[in-house]
N, C-alpha and C positions, 0 to 999 in steps of 0.2 A: 152323568157318571157310569153308567152302565156303557155308552158309547167310548168314554176314556177306556174303561177297563177291556172291552175290545181291542180297541188299537194296541193298546199295551200287549196283551198277550200273543195277538196275531203279528203283529209287527216281526217278533225275531224267528216265527216260523216260517213268513214270507223271506224274508230277509237271509236266512240261513240255508233256506233251497237254494237261492239265486247265486248266494257267494259261495257255497259248497260246491258246485259245478263249475263256477270260474277259478277257484282257488285252490281247492282240494284232490290231489289223485284218488282216483276212482276207488282204489282199495278202501283208503282213509275217511270215505265220506261217512258212510254209516256211524263210526265212532265220535269222530269229531261233532257231528250234526248233533247226536242223540245228548252227547255230552253238555254241548253248548243250550239244547234247549231247556234241560234239567236245571244246568246254572242260571238260564236267566228267568225260569219259573220261579224258582227259589228264592232269588233277589226279588223279584218283584213281589211274593207272595208276604215277603218279610219285612220289605221297606215300604211298600207303596201305601199312603194314607189311605184309611176308612170313612173319613168323616163327610158327609153328605152335602156339608154347606159350603161357604166362600174359601175352605183351604183346600177343596179337593184339587185344584191345579195348581200344584206345588212345583215351581219349575226346576228346583234343584235337583228333583228324583231325576231328571233325565239325564243328569251326569253322573248321580250316585248310584243308582240302580244299574245301569250297564256296567260302571267299573266294578261293582260288586259279583255281576254277573261275569265278567273276565275274568277276577281273582279267583272264584270257585272254579272255574273252566281249566283254567292254569296248573291250579293245585289240583284235579282230578286227573287230568292228563299226565302231570309228573307221579302222582301214585301207581298207576297202572303202567308206568314205562312206556307210554305211547308218543310215539313221534309228535314234536310240535306244530301245533296248527294256528302258531301265532298270527301270521297272517290273515288267515279268515276269521280267527277270534278279534283281531283289531278290528276289521273291515264291518263285522256284524256287531259289533259292541259300540262301535262310532254311527253306524247306519241307526240303528236302533235309537240311540241317544238323540240323534237329530229328528228323527220321527216323533218321538217323544215330545220332545220340545216344541213342533212345530203344532203339535194335536194340542199341545198345553195352552198355548198362545192362541190359538184359532177358537177352541173353545173359550177361553177367557172371555174373547173379544166379542165372539158372536153368541154365546149361550144366553138364553132368556135370565133374566132376574131370579134368585132363590126367593120360592114365596112363601113368606112365613104367616101364619094363622094364629091371629091373635085373639086371645081368649078376655072376656068382657074384664070391666073393671082394672084394665092396667094402668099403675100407676106411673106416671112421669111421660116425656115425649119421647116418642120413637126415634132412634137414630135412622137419618136418612143415607142414602148411599146407592149409587147405580147397580150394585149387584142386587139389591134387595127389593123386594115388592110386598105389602103386606094386603093380608084380608083379614078384615074387622068380623068376626064371628058373633053371630048374635042368638044362636041356639045350637046344640049338640046335632040336631037334625041336619042343618045346613052344611056341615063338614062332609066334603070327600076326601079322606086321607091321603088318597092316590095322587092327589092334586096338589099337595102341600111338600115342604121340603123340611118345615120344623114348625114347632109349636112352641110360640111364645105363653111364659106362663110367669105367675107372681107366687114363689113358694111360701109367702106370708100371707097368702088370701085362704081362706078355706074354701072348698068347691063343693058344688052340691053335687048329689048322686048322679045325676044326669051328666056332669063336665068328669066326673071322676071316672065314669065309664067310659068317656070317649078316649080319656087318658091311656087307660089300660088298652085300648083298642090301636092305640097310637104307638104305644111298647111293642104290642103283639105285631103290629105291621113294619116296625121298624123306622118309625118317623120318629127323630129326635127332637128333644124339648129343650127350651133354651130359657133363659132369664134376662130381663133387661140389660144386667150388667155383662153378662156372658156374651149377649148379641152384639153390645158395643165394643165388647173386647174383640170379638170376630171382625168386626167391621173395620174397627182403627188398629188393630196391632199395639194397644195398650190397655191397662187395666183401669178400670172404673173406680178410682181412688174413692169416690164417696159414697160407694156402696157397701164398704170395708168399715169394719171396726178396727180402729188401730190400736185399742187396748189388748182385744182378743187376740191379735194377730201378733203383736209383739210378745205375748207370752206364748207362744206355740214353737217350741224349738225346731229349726230348720233341719230336717233329713232327707238327704237324697244319696243314694249309692254312687250315682254318677259326679260326686262334687269330686271324692276320691280318685277315679278312673278319669278324670279330667286332668287332674293334679300331674299324673302319669303322662298322659296325652300330651300336655302342653310343654312337658320337658323332653319328650322323644321328638316331638315337631321342631323345637329351637334347636336341640342337637345335630336333627337331620338337616335344618335349613341353615346351619352355620356357614357352610361352604359359600353359601351366596350371601349371607347376610354380612360377613366379616368384609370383603371386597367393597362391597357398598358402602358400609359404615365409615371404612377409610377413608373414601373418596369423598363424602359429605365433611366427614373431621378437616380434610385437607381446605376443600372450600371454603369453610369458615373461619380457618385459620388465614388463608389468604384474602378474605373480606374483612374481617373485624378482630383479627388477634386470636389470643386465648382469654380464659379457657374456653375449652370446646364443648367440654360438659359442663350441664346444669344439674344440681342437686337439690332438691325441694322435700321438703317433710310431707306425707300425705297420710291418709287415713284409710285403712287396710282392713280385712275380714276380721269380724267381731270386735271393729274399732281399735285394732292395733295399729302404733305409727310404725312408719318404715321410710326409707330413703330412695325416692323414686329420682331416675337419672333418666336425662334426656340431652338432647343436641341443644346447645344454648342457640336460640334464635331473638333474643333481647339485647339490649345495650346491659352490660355487666352492673348499673346501679338501677337497674329497672324496679327494683322491691324497697328502694329507698325510704317510701312513705308508707311501706305495709303491703300486706296482700294484695290484691287489686285482680278482678275478671280482665283477659282480655277484650277489646272492644274491634269494632268493623275500623280497619284503619288506624289501627291502634300505634301513635308513634313510637312506642318503646320497640318495636319489632325491627330488626336491622333488614338491608336489602335483601339477603340472601334468605334470610329467617321467613320473612313472608313466602318466598317459595316453597323454601320447606316445609313449613306449618301447612301450606296449601296441599301437598302431595302426602302430609304424615312422615315426611322421611325423618323429623325430628324425634318422631317415637322410637327409632330404632333401638338405642341403647337398653330400654325397658325389657328386652329380651333378657338382660341379665337380672332385674327383679323376677322375670319368668322362672328363671333357671334356679334363683334364691328362692323361689315358693312365695315371695310377698304378693305377686301378681299371677295372673292368669292371660293368656291370650284374650280370650273373650270372657267380657263382665261389665258390670258399671264400672264406668270411669272412676281412679280416685279422686277425692276432692282435697284441697289445702284442711288443715286443722281448723282455722279461723272461720272458715265457710261452713263446715261442719258442724261446729258448735252453734252458730248461728242457726242454720237451717234444721238443727234438732229440735230446736225452741220452736221456730215458726212454722215447719210442715209436719204435719201429721204422716205418719210412716215414712217417713226419712231414714230413720234407724234400718228398715227393712233391706235396703243396700247393702249394708254391710254383712248380710247374713252369707256373702259368696265372696270370694277373692275379686278384687278388681279387676279390669282389664287394660289390655292396651286398645280393643275395640269394644264393641257392643250393640245391644241392640236400638239403645236410644241414640247412639251417634250415627247409626247407618241409616236409620229412621227420620231423628229430629233433628240432630246437628248440636251445635254448641248454646250452651245457657250462659247467661250473663246476669241473671237476677232472680230475685224469688219467683216470680211468676213464671218465668221459662223454665227454673230448675223443677218447678210443680209438675208442669208439663212433661218434662224429662223424666221424673221419677217414676211417672204411671207407665213409660215404656221399662223403665229398669224394673218395676215390680213386675210386670207381664212378663219379662226374661226370666226372673227368678221363678216365677208361678209355673211356667212351662219348660224351665230347665232341661235340656235333652242334647243327645249327642247330635239330633239331626237339625234344631235349632241352630245350633253352634254351626252346623255345615251352612245353612242358609245365611247365617251372618258372615260367614267367611266370603260368599260371594258377593254380596251386597257391600261389603268391605273394598273389594276389588274395584267394583263400580263408584264408590265412593272415592276413592285413590284416584282413579282417573279424570273423574269430573272435579275434585275439588271441594264437594259439597259441605257445607258447615263448617269451611275451616275460618280461624278467626288470626 
């Protein structure tokens, strides 16, 4: 963690010195270079993750932080009416991003496993993973806190005075604590639903200031993307017409935020009589899917019209996928916590889609729900940014398509 911080902070200093000598006139070096350092360190300080565990090496930071530094630098130069140093800023921000990405990749692959100290009496099986190593503690005197990254505790278990004193020392030393449920979330990116009380969770109103900001961001991004979306959608519509005729669009009732129904629109990828026997999940090699539809579903091009639902406020760009009413009614009865996924607007893409993929039955829906609840629990702008990058990877690979 310390080494990562040193590289992050020193890279803009070194890159700035080199790029300034090569790309800036001698009279403008001091202003542009000092402005760049200030912007870089402000962006890094505001965005850089502080977590000392497995989420220390967040790859998206190598894109988001340099872009923020670039934006701050340009704004400052414009405010002081200084001559543009755009070539210099593009070079140093791009170079910094490359250094951060490579450093995170190497540290993720080469760094030793996170060491977790386990207090006695821990119930349940410890989650496994190549990124974690456990030290089973037998007595408080055995522990050298500087050798541990986290302490695993059971909040329901009463501690003896000796173990309680150890926890106080851990807090003072900056060693974080975790529970079995939170450690499993950290390792898997999904909520341990079995550790939550569904009734209590359902009674707690979901409050997040980011939800309203997210609605504004969704609409602004959609409007800005229309020049690219409309021509692409037009080409997809033409291909569908040539392949299987009309209709081009397919409308279906789905369940949205707070259980409200809305009409979701997408490009038709199945035969027109695909639902004559009622609602049914798509399966691998589904015979109802048209020849062109298989390609569109693989690369998610059939989802393009849902940006209309985003503009209407029925959906978000990122969130749990909306399900059909018949499936929701069944899962609400069979799956604890399933209604939680309707606390936020459904999305065109989401954490469960890019990590888990498609769900076609109750068991896989339960697994997918764990990712949806994880998203809602940690809902934030930076998690959305991470999902955007993973979505691009998903589109390019066709992961999870049916």
